[in-house]
C-alpha positions in Angstrom: -74.9 106.1 -4.7 -76.9 105.6 -1.5 -75.5 102.7 0.5 -77.9 100.1 1.8 -77.2 100.0 5.6 -80.5 98.2 6.5 -78.7 95.0 7.4 -77.2 96.5 10.6 -78.8 99.8 11.8 -78.9 103.4 11.1 -76.6 105.5 13.2 -78.4 106.6 16.4 -77.2 110.0 17.5 -75.6 110.0 20.9 -77.3 113.2 22.0 -77.0 114.7 25.5 -77.1 112.2 28.3 -79.2 112.8 31.5 -77.9 114.7 34.4 -75.9 113.0 37.1 -78.8 113.6 39.6 -81.3 112.0 37.2 -79.1 109.1 36.5 -78.6 108.5 40.3 -82.3 108.5 41.0 -83.0 106.2 38.2 -80.3 103.8 39.2 -81.6 103.5 42.7 -85.3 103.4 41.9 -87.6 100.5 42.6 -91.2 100.4 41.3 -94.3 99.7 43.5 -96.8 98.7 40.8 -97.9 95.7 38.8 -95.3 93.9 36.7 -97.2 94.6 33.4 -96.9 98.3 33.9 -93.1 98.0 34.5 -92.7 95.8 31.4 -94.6 98.2 29.2 -92.4 101.1 30.3 -89.2 99.1 29.8 -90.2 97.9 26.4 -91.4 101.3 25.2 -88.2 103.0 26.4 -85.9 100.5 24.7 -87.8 100.4 21.4 -87.8 104.2 21.3 -84.0 104.3 21.3 -83.1 100.9 19.9 -86.0 99.6 17.8 -84.5 96.2 16.9 -84.7 93.6 19.7 -82.9 90.3 19.7 -84.7 89.0 22.8 -88.1 90.1 24.0 -89.3 87.9 26.9 -92.2 89.4 28.9 -92.7 86.1 30.8 -89.3 86.4 32.5 -88.9 90.2 32.2 -85.9 90.2 29.9 -84.9 92.3 26.9 -81.8 92.4 24.8 -81.4 94.7 21.8 -79.7 93.8 18.6 -76.4 95.4 17.9 -77.0 99.0 16.7 -74.3 101.0 14.8 -73.3 104.1 16.8 -70.3 105.4 15.0 -68.4 104.5 11.9 -64.6 104.3 12.0 -61.9 104.1 9.4 -60.8 100.5 8.8 -57.6 99.5 10.5 -57.3 102.9 12.2 -58.7 101.9 15.5 -57.3 99.6 18.2 -59.2 96.5 18.9 -60.8 95.9 22.4 -58.2 94.6 24.8 -60.6 91.9 26.1 -63.4 89.8 24.6 -65.4 89.8 27.8 -66.9 92.6 29.8 -65.7 92.6 33.4 -69.1 93.7 34.8 -72.7 93.6 33.7 -75.1 90.8 32.6 -75.5 91.2 28.9 -76.9 88.3 27.1 -79.9 86.8 25.3 -82.7 84.7 26.8 -86.0 83.4 25.7 -87.2 82.1 22.4 -86.1 84.0 19.2 -86.3 83.1 15.6 -83.4 82.8 13.2 -79.7 83.4 13.5 -78.3 86.8 14.5 -76.4 88.4 11.7 -72.9 89.7 12.4 -72.5 93.4 11.6 -70.7 93.5 8.3 -72.2 90.4 6.8 -73.8 91.4 3.5 -77.2 90.2 2.3 -77.7 89.5 -1.4 -77.6 92.8 -3.3 -76.3 94.8 -0.4 -72.8 96.2 0.2 -70.7 95.3 3.2 -70.6 98.3 5.6 -67.5 99.9 6.8 -66.0 99.4 10.2 -67.9 100.7 13.1 -68.6 100.6 16.9 -71.9 99.1 17.9 -74.0 99.1 21.1 -76.6 96.9 22.7 -78.7 97.1 25.9 -79.8 94.3 28.2 -82.5 94.7 30.9 -83.8 92.2 33.5 -86.8 92.9 35.7 -85.7 91.1 38.8 -88.3 88.6 40.1 -89.9 88.8 43.6 -91.7 92.1 43.2 -93.5 94.3 43.8 -91.6 96.5 44.3 -89.7 95.7 41.1 -86.0 96.3 40.6 -84.3 96.6 37.2 -80.9 95.4 36.2 -79.7 97.4 33.2 -76.4 97.2 31.4 -75.0 98.1 28.0 -72.1 96.9 25.9 -70.1 98.4 23.0 -68.2 96.3 20.4 -66.0 96.9 17.4 -66.5 95.4 14.0 -64.1 95.7 11.1 -64.5 93.9 7.7 -62.4 90.8 7.7 -62.9 90.1 11.4 -64.4 86.8 12.2 -67.0 88.3 14.6 -67.8 91.5 16.5 -65.5 92.0 19.5 -67.0 93.5 22.7 -65.2 96.1 24.8 -65.0 95.4 28.5 -66.2 98.1 31.0 -62.6 98.3 32.3 -61.0 98.5 28.9 -59.2 101.8 28.4 -60.5 101.9 24.8 -64.2 101.5 25.7 -66.1 104.3 24.0 -67.0 107.2 26.3 -70.6 107.1 25.2 -71.4 103.7 26.8 -72.4 105.0 30.3 -74.5 107.9 29.0 -76.4 105.6 26.8 -77.1 103.2 29.7 -78.1 106.2 31.9 -80.4 107.4 29.1 -82.3 104.1 29.1 -82.5 104.1 33.0 -83.8 107.7 33.1 -86.3 107.0 30.3 -87.8 104.2 32.2 -87.8 106.2 35.4 -89.7 109.0 33.8 -92.4 106.7 32.6 -92.8 105.1 36.1 -91.9 108.1 38.3 -95.3 108.0 40.1 -94.6 104.5 41.3 -90.9 104.9 42.1 -89.1 104.7 45.5 -85.5 105.6 45.8 -83.5 103.1 47.8 -79.9 103.8 48.6 -78.0 100.6 48.8 -74.5 99.7 49.9 -72.2 98.9 46.9 -72.5 95.2 46.2 -69.5 93.1 47.2 -67.5 91.7 44.4 -68.0 87.9 44.2 -64.8 86.0 43.4 -65.5 83.0 41.3 -63.7 79.8 41.9 -61.3 79.4 39.1 -59.4 76.4 40.7 -60.5 73.7 38.3 -59.3 75.8 35.3 -56.1 77.4 36.5 -54.2 75.4 33.9 -55.8 77.4 31.1 -54.2 80.4 29.4 -54.6 84.0 30.6 -58.2 85.2 30.5 -59.7 81.8 30.0 -60.2 80.7 33.7 -62.3 83.7 34.4 -64.6 83.0 31.4 -65.0 79.3 32.1 -65.7 80.0 35.8 -68.3 82.6 34.8 -70.0 80.3 32.4 -70.0 77.5 35.0 -71.6 79.9 37.6 -74.3 81.0 35.2 -75.1 77.4 34.1 -75.3 76.4 37.8 -77.9 79.1 38.4 -79.7 78.3 35.1 -79.2 82.0 34.3 -79.3 82.1 30.5 -79.0 85.8 30.4 -75.7 85.8 32.2 -74.6 82.8 30.2 -75.4 84.4 26.8 -73.1 87.2 27.7 -70.1 85.0 27.1 -71.3 83.1 24.0 -70.3 83.6 20.4 -73.1 84.5 18.1 -72.1 81.5 15.9 -72.5 79.2 18.8 -72.5 75.4 18.1 -75.4 73.9 20.0 -76.0 70.7 17.9 -73.6 68.5 15.9 -75.9 68.8 12.9 -77.7 72.1 13.5 -76.9 75.6 12.1 -74.7 77.5 14.5 -76.8 80.0 16.5 -76.5 81.4 20.0 -80.2 82.3 19.8 -81.2 78.7 19.1 -79.0 77.5 21.9 -80.5 79.9 24.5 -84.0 79.1 23.2 -83.4 75.4 23.8 -81.9 75.9 27.3 -84.8 78.2 28.2 -87.2 75.5 27.3 -85.3 72.8 29.1 -82.9 74.4 31.8 -81.9 70.9 33.0 -79.6 70.7 30.0 -77.4 73.2 31.8 -76.7 70.6 34.5 -74.8 68.6 31.8 -72.8 71.7 31.1 -71.6 72.1 34.7 -70.7 68.4 34.8 -68.6 68.8 31.7 -66.8 71.9 33.0 -66.2 70.3 36.4 -64.2 67.5 34.6 -61.7 70.2 33.6 -60.6 71.6 30.3 -57.5 71.6 28.1 -56.1 73.9 25.5 -55.3 73.0 21.9 -52.8 75.7 21.0 -52.8 75.0 17.3 -56.3 76.4 16.8 -56.8 78.7 19.8 -59.3 76.2 21.2 -60.2 75.0 24.7 -62.1 71.7 24.9 -64.0 70.3 27.9 -63.8 67.7 29.4 -60.1 67.7 29.5 -60.0 63.9 29.3 -60.9 64.1 25.7 -63.6 61.6 25.9 -65.7 61.5 22.8 -68.3 59.3 21.2 -72.1 59.3 20.5 -74.1 60.9 23.2 -71.1 62.5 24.9 -71.4 66.2 25.8 -68.6 68.5 24.6 -68.0 72.2 25.4 -65.6 74.5 23.6 -64.1 78.0 24.2 -62.4 79.9 21.3 -60.0 82.8 21.4 -61.4 86.0 19.9 -58.9 88.9 19.8 -57.2 88.7 23.2 -60.2 87.2 25.0 -62.1 83.9 25.1 -65.7 83.2 24.1 -68.0 80.2 24.9 -68.2 78.7 21.4 -70.0 75.3 21.7 -71.9 72.9 23.8 -73.4 69.9 22.1 -73.8 66.1 22.2 -71.6 64.3 19.8 -73.2 62.0 17.2 
């Protein structure tokens, strides 16, 4: 019997990645042309390899694909990612989208639940200020097994991160470069200095949490919804009465970025852990009541995810 896998994705063959020289040129390319031409090249390249998009925002030059199944794995025969947060990269979702993103493995009516698998998604930002235009491109793998509460990402520094992650990122870079080669300039840059986030206000939190809270705070301070989305759970609570959805939350914040100022205030007040349900609540004072803002972080695997930010009713 043919299984109905339409709810996630067909397997996309890994294929041969580009050469190291091609990948290097593409990584260091900037494009001296109009924004629209760059956007069209980015969009066409991504859709050619990953046809389902979760975010498609030409106004801000941002694209995020949906999760695409790359390889199936035998259930319970694979180690889970060692962290819930990628240590580098800027994956996330921005812009207005419709509906709630479905977790891989959630069955629709009349369809079977798929077996365990490793998934992949790509995020791209056309940096403002051009021409020339510079692209930020990153990819993320994740594991899903039936029975898991949600898909769990691999970090770029995780030993178990699939070996196909970098070749797939390079393939997107080179695909865009080939479409825009006539407008490309190669700029060799010094490696960026690693920015150490201030984790001081959250040092009381358990291992792994201070880094996540600090990163969320920094992204909110910059009104950078793409970076912020990277740390959010897909079933994000954005309203006390609304259906959980990270897409809905990001859509709301994109329309009204000033809401993120409330998030930085809540986080600045400190956070505290509730050990009984693997939950971190901000502010630490535990103030509650109608109109009060509340942020939550939940433990997923061995990492932490930004799970909620809403006004209490």
